[in-house]
C-alpha atoms as one frame of an Amber mdcrd trajectory, in Angstrom:
protein
 -83.486 -73.143 187.758 -85.063 -75.517 185.252 -83.720 -75.552 181.699 -87.236
 -76.072 180.332 -90.638 -74.433 180.507 -93.745 -76.582 180.359 -97.023 -75.709
 178.656-100.628 -76.835 178.962-102.630 -75.952 175.841-106.424 -75.690 176.124
-108.236 -75.507 172.801-107.170 -77.396 169.685-108.807 -75.471 166.888-106.943
 -73.723 164.089-104.789 -71.632 166.415-104.170 -74.395 168.928-102.959 -76.820
 166.274-100.933 -74.048 164.623 -99.240 -73.326 167.939 -98.339 -76.978 168.458
 -96.914 -77.192 164.931 -94.879 -73.996 165.340 -93.445 -75.092 168.671 -92.409
 -78.425 167.145 -90.933 -77.034 163.926 -89.093 -74.117 165.553 -87.997 -75.866
 168.770 -84.256 -75.269 168.272 -84.763 -71.640 167.256 -87.011 -70.986 170.240
 -84.494 -72.536 172.627 -81.777 -70.251 171.247 -83.983 -67.194 171.683 -85.435
 -67.992 175.088 -82.612 -69.916 176.734 -84.995 -72.731 177.642 -86.507 -75.770
 176.032 -90.207 -75.122 175.507 -92.277 -78.267 175.775 -95.970 -79.092 175.795
 -96.974 -81.495 178.554-100.779 -81.334 178.410-103.524 -80.556 175.918-107.284
 -80.537 175.963-110.412 -79.898 173.931-114.042 -80.999 173.800-113.501 -83.960
 171.453-110.509 -86.233 172.033-111.306 -88.495 169.068-111.142 -85.784 166.388
-108.257 -86.052 163.931-106.425 -82.724 164.039-103.480 -83.675 161.836-100.936
 -83.602 164.676 -99.757 -86.317 167.071-101.217 -85.626 170.513-100.506 -89.047
 172.017 -97.392 -87.881 173.881 -99.303 -85.225 175.858-101.500 -85.672 178.914
-105.139 -85.163 177.895-107.691 -83.127 179.842-111.385 -82.958 178.980-111.928
 -80.088 181.413-109.825 -76.920 180.921-110.355 -75.848 184.541-109.008 -79.213
 185.712-106.047 -78.713 183.367-105.429 -75.204 184.705-105.383 -76.505 188.267
-103.596 -79.834 187.917-101.433 -80.085 184.788 -97.707 -80.141 185.495 -97.196
 -76.919 183.583 -95.632 -73.510 184.134 -97.791 -71.776 181.514-101.468 -72.246
 180.749-102.221 -71.423 177.084-105.911 -70.602 176.615-107.106 -70.936 173.011
-110.735 -71.828 173.709-112.393 -68.470 173.044-115.389 -66.699 174.528-115.571
 -64.093 177.251-117.281 -66.295 179.828-117.563 -69.946 180.797-114.655 -72.389
 180.446-112.133 -69.870 179.089-112.613 -67.352 181.888-112.896 -69.991 184.599
-109.774 -71.796 183.413-107.665 -68.613 183.238-108.760 -67.633 186.743-107.919
 -71.136 187.982-104.499 -71.072 186.328-103.640 -67.735 187.903-104.823 -68.950
 191.311-102.577 -72.009 190.876 -99.557 -69.781 190.214 -99.294 -70.424 186.473
 -98.602 -67.820 183.808-101.430 -67.345 181.299-101.057 -66.826 177.554-104.268
 -66.266 175.597-105.479 -65.317 172.128-108.939 -64.504 173.485-109.826 -60.902
 172.606-113.345 -61.107 174.065-111.999 -62.337 177.405-109.376 -59.587 177.659
-111.752 -56.868 176.441-114.372 -57.739 179.030-112.295 -59.060 181.956-108.731
 -57.952 181.229-108.408 -55.518 184.108-109.601 -58.024 186.721-107.400 -60.777
 185.300-104.375 -58.452 185.287-104.979 -57.530 188.944-105.256 -61.209 189.879
-102.111 -62.102 187.898-100.025 -59.431 189.593-101.206 -60.508 193.037-100.201
 -64.077 192.159 -96.869 -62.879 190.717 -97.571 -64.415 187.302 -97.877 -63.008
 183.788-101.042 -62.391 181.784-100.003 -62.215 178.092-102.311 -61.726 175.104
-100.359 -60.550 172.049-102.397 -62.902 169.854-105.684 -61.318 170.929-105.219
 -58.273 168.691-104.285 -58.129 164.996-103.022 -61.707 164.649 -99.357 -61.767
 163.723 -98.792 -58.004 164.047 -96.860 -57.412 167.312 -98.934 -54.357 168.161
 -99.248 -54.963 171.916 -95.492 -55.189 172.328 -95.009 -52.185 170.055 -97.332
 -50.033 172.164 -96.294 -51.359 175.551 -92.548 -51.578 175.035 -91.399 -50.157
 171.708 -93.332 -46.907 172.199 -92.937 -46.743 175.985 -91.184 -43.362 175.707
 -94.203 -41.753 174.055 -97.580 -40.486 175.074 -99.972 -41.826 172.477-102.497
 -39.240 171.362-104.431 -41.249 168.794-104.645 -44.766 167.401-106.519 -45.900
 164.296-106.672 -49.400 162.942-108.147 -51.872 160.486-108.766 -54.581 163.051
-111.003 -57.075 161.249-109.826 -58.879 158.128-113.295 -60.140 157.200-114.684
 -56.619 156.890-111.601 -55.381 155.085-111.866 -58.233 152.587-115.556 -57.486
 151.950-115.020 -53.749 151.445-111.967 -54.320 149.233-113.794 -56.829 147.046
-116.887 -54.644 146.747-114.709 -51.784 145.503-112.702 -53.919 143.084-115.652
 -55.832 141.595-118.696 -53.597 142.037-120.583 -56.489 143.640-123.092 -56.099
 146.483-122.372 -56.562 150.175-124.506 -59.714 150.406-122.828 -61.285 147.382
-119.306 -60.659 148.655-120.221 -61.816 152.166-121.393 -65.152 150.735-118.082
 -65.504 148.924-116.160 -64.685 152.104-118.038 -67.450 153.900-117.231 -69.934
 151.130-113.525 -68.994 151.337-113.483 -69.334 155.119-112.884 -65.613 155.749
-116.316 -65.239 157.386-118.160 -67.504 159.793-121.536 -69.097 159.054-122.911
 -66.465 161.456-120.783 -63.448 160.495-122.449 -60.912 162.802-119.549 -60.806
 165.283-117.319 -59.532 162.475-119.552 -57.483 160.195-121.383 -55.743 163.053
-118.074 -54.466 164.448-117.974 -56.382 167.741-114.712 -58.208 166.995-112.981
 -54.945 166.095-114.430 -53.283 169.201-112.995 -55.966 171.483-109.575 -55.373
 169.974-109.912 -51.601 170.154-110.818 -51.712 173.856-107.595 -53.636 174.521
-105.462 -51.264 172.439-106.984 -48.259 174.202-105.958 -49.619 177.589-102.380
 -50.263 176.496-102.074 -46.957 174.634-103.483 -44.751 177.384-102.879 -46.693
 180.605-106.585 -47.001 181.380-108.799 -49.795 182.589-110.226 -51.848 179.739
-113.638 -50.342 178.962-115.362 -52.290 176.206-118.779 -50.984 177.276-117.792
 -47.446 176.234-116.884 -48.335 172.640-119.276 -46.892 170.050-119.884 -49.720
 167.566-121.195 -49.668 163.998-120.741 -52.404 161.404-120.676 -52.459 157.602
-124.054 -53.984 156.689-125.361 -50.618 155.461-122.430 -49.879 153.119-123.668
 -49.967 149.522-121.651 -50.294 146.319-122.679 -46.769 145.347-121.171 -45.409
 148.584-117.863 -47.034 147.675-118.066 -45.603 144.153-118.865 -42.087 145.382
-116.056 -42.347 147.916-113.665 -42.973 145.032-114.971 -39.922 143.185-114.224
 -37.796 146.233-110.739 -39.351 146.592-111.466 -41.757 149.462-111.667 -45.458
 150.276-114.072 -46.912 152.840-112.578 -48.939 155.700-113.997 -50.265 158.954
-111.817 -48.484 161.508-111.277 -48.767 165.228-110.257 -45.378 166.625-109.259
 -44.259 170.104-108.020 -40.803 170.982-107.516 -38.403 173.836-109.879 -35.456
 173.577-110.699 -32.442 175.723-113.798 -34.358 176.827-112.058 -37.637 177.710
-111.037 -40.770 175.845-113.145 -41.592 172.816-113.413 -45.146 171.476-115.323
 -45.833 168.287-115.640 -48.526 165.628-117.394 -47.592 162.390-116.977 -47.425
 158.615-114.915 -44.395 157.619-113.703 -42.721 154.474-109.922 -42.353 154.414
-107.874 -40.431 151.836-106.631 -42.665 149.042-103.060 -41.481 149.660-103.113
 -42.431 153.363-100.983 -45.502 154.224-103.955 -47.298 155.748-105.946 -46.909
 152.512-103.522 -49.299 150.828-104.183 -52.075 153.342-106.420 -54.434 151.410
-108.025 -57.865 151.616-107.686 -59.770 154.883-104.783 -57.670 156.144-104.902
 -55.566 159.324-103.064 -52.357 160.160-102.589 -50.076 163.165-101.521 -46.422
 162.935-100.342 -44.662 166.105 -99.440 -41.056 166.825 -96.842 -40.546 169.572
 -95.516 -37.240 170.843 -91.839 -38.080 170.165 -91.945 -40.788 167.503 -94.686
 -39.239 165.373 -96.715 -41.592 163.191 -96.010 -45.319 163.061 -97.752 -47.875
 160.858 -97.885 -51.615 161.545 -99.387 -53.924 158.932 -99.774 -57.681 158.536
-102.090 -60.658 158.613-104.696 -60.275 161.316-105.832 -63.883 161.581-105.048
 -67.447 160.551-103.193 -70.349 162.107 -99.654 -69.206 161.331 -99.849 -65.499
 162.212-101.855 -66.039 165.390 -99.676 -68.956 166.525 -96.658 -66.714 165.933
 -98.104 -64.194 168.382 -98.972 -66.870 170.948 -95.439 -68.242 170.845 -93.906
 -64.776 171.132 -95.550 -64.453 174.548 -94.348 -67.910 175.572 -90.784 -67.013
 174.562 -90.931 -63.808 176.618 -91.988 -65.778 179.697 -89.311 -68.442 179.115
 -86.646 -65.738 178.734 -87.749 -63.966 181.895 -89.067 -60.867 180.123 -91.973
 -60.371 182.498 -93.973 -57.164 181.987 -97.220 -55.668 183.212-100.126 -56.777
 181.048-101.176 -53.243 180.077 -97.821 -51.490 180.393 -98.286 -50.228 183.970
 -99.175 -52.009 187.218-102.794 -53.103 187.079-103.583 -51.084 190.192-102.312
 -47.946 188.445-104.665 -48.238 185.463-106.879 -45.163 185.388-110.636 -45.172
 184.782-111.232 -44.597 181.079-113.287 -41.358 181.484-115.155 -41.924 178.196
-116.038 -39.047 175.904-119.425 -38.910 174.212-119.472 -39.399 170.453-121.634
 -36.262 170.239-118.486 -34.300 171.121-116.664 -35.629 168.062-115.875 -33.132
 165.317-115.038 -34.038 161.755-116.134 -34.097 158.150-118.945 -36.284 156.871
-120.213 -37.962 153.717-123.986 -37.871 153.254-126.035 -39.608 150.537-129.698
 -38.800 149.995-132.202 -40.303 147.558-134.615 -37.519 146.636-137.432 -36.698
 144.228-136.096 -35.074 141.079-138.103 -31.874 141.229-137.473 -28.126 141.563
-136.666 -26.750 145.012-135.426 -29.970 146.612-131.778 -28.955 146.776-132.838
 -25.586 148.183-134.608 -27.427 151.023-131.482 -29.473 151.671-129.286 -26.369
 151.645-131.662 -24.599 154.027-131.409 -27.417 156.580-127.624 -27.407 156.322
-127.542 -23.631 156.869-129.897 -23.928 159.843-127.452 -26.330 161.488-124.382
 -24.297 160.440-122.983 -27.079 158.256-121.172 -26.129 155.058-120.708 -28.325
 151.987-117.209 -29.142 150.765-118.169 -31.179 147.695-121.352 -32.366 146.019
-122.353 -34.883 143.339-125.839 -34.773 141.848-126.945 -37.361 139.314-129.488
 -36.964 136.501-133.009 -38.370 136.481-133.358 -42.144 136.860-136.170 -44.487
 135.833-137.600 -44.293 139.356-137.431 -40.486 139.277-135.481 -40.575 142.563
-131.950 -39.280 142.237-128.959 -39.341 144.576-127.638 -36.162 146.106-124.223
 -36.907 147.554-122.140 -34.440 149.544-119.164 -34.106 151.821-119.135 -31.508
 154.564-116.546 -29.280 156.139-115.781 -29.993 159.779-118.798 -30.008 162.062
-119.942 -31.752 165.234-121.438 -35.218 165.482-124.418 -33.716 167.287-125.050
 -31.286 164.411-124.806 -33.958 161.711-127.251 -36.197 163.609-129.725 -33.333
 163.848-129.500 -32.470 160.159-129.868 -36.133 159.133-133.042 -36.287 161.199
-134.260 -33.116 159.472-133.452 -34.585 156.043-135.377 -37.743 156.917-138.458
 -35.649 157.660-138.476 -33.937 154.253-141.239 -35.159 151.932-138.845 -35.259
 148.976-136.375 -37.645 150.659-137.251 -41.212 149.619-134.870 -43.244 151.839
-133.233 -42.944 155.216-130.138 -40.734 154.756-126.768 -42.501 154.609-123.844
 -41.039 156.569-120.186 -42.085 156.747-117.560 -40.277 158.796-114.433 -38.974
 157.063-111.131 -39.496 158.874-107.921 -37.580 158.296-104.484 -39.198 158.540
């Protein structure tokens, strides 16, 4: 048996360069922990001439990642290109077909093709590893798949996107608008020039679909994730949340219900005393509920060169040490269909903000609609007259169904006294 394991690294962006630097700096430590010398033999990216701040001259260069996956003299193909289709997908499929293990940080690829790739990997007797695809440096995949293997997971909730968490944290701390804070996040490099992937919830949904599969032993089902972003969150919503004793977070939630497995990504109000409420800025967190272990909380940096490279290398070390496990915790052929539950079957409490004409009888109309839909108010805030003569009526409800709250919001929207489309945010208990 060889005393070394050879890597081909496709993609030399922030994570790719971070991985190369970590492998170089920690080479002795990694050899002690894996029992093998880990060495890069090939690299590749779109632009060979670009200065990336690391010496790549000692590695074989490939312009085409599929060619690298097929022909590099490597045991492990490390895919750090990104994207659910095209070169990343084709290269991973080629590497598996060539009998090479695959390590990837590509959440979109795993969320949309993870089941098929896992089936192919097991047929080829190689590993598909993707710790870096979810929550950066937090070892959440290993925690779910191995550390919590003795538990049935009932529910998982997480802050899975650092960009959104930074925006919501900064809005609360400074009172600035969403657009203003988003611009700052782009200047600081926390948000892309086109931030829609993050702020519209897609990035978090990719990660949630992966976590759901590992937690519940189901096929990855990204298409069944309900997705809402944070564009509609206003500073006043954050302020009212504080008055009610909550913070607003973009959460990814999956849970077993009587109707099936529910997956949803949306802004939520969480109690200020909940552990996840204290996770601020660019940090991520995942909270799990297991039948024997109870509640566990994992928190850390969800992105960046160092944390993500740390996760990539953890998978490489596992392969080098011979710790070969099923990608989603059970044989790929044993993954069950996800049996998705409709969001209409969800029950919970809700925050509702209305902008209404300040005139007699308006609150009575609101109360009548709530009574008609059998929704009771837990708390209410009503402000005095403003210069525009439209005033906010803000309320939280006792537990009700998603279907009922949607119906009452539609009824509110039809009232002549309601000036704006009603705002709703779900309230989550921890």
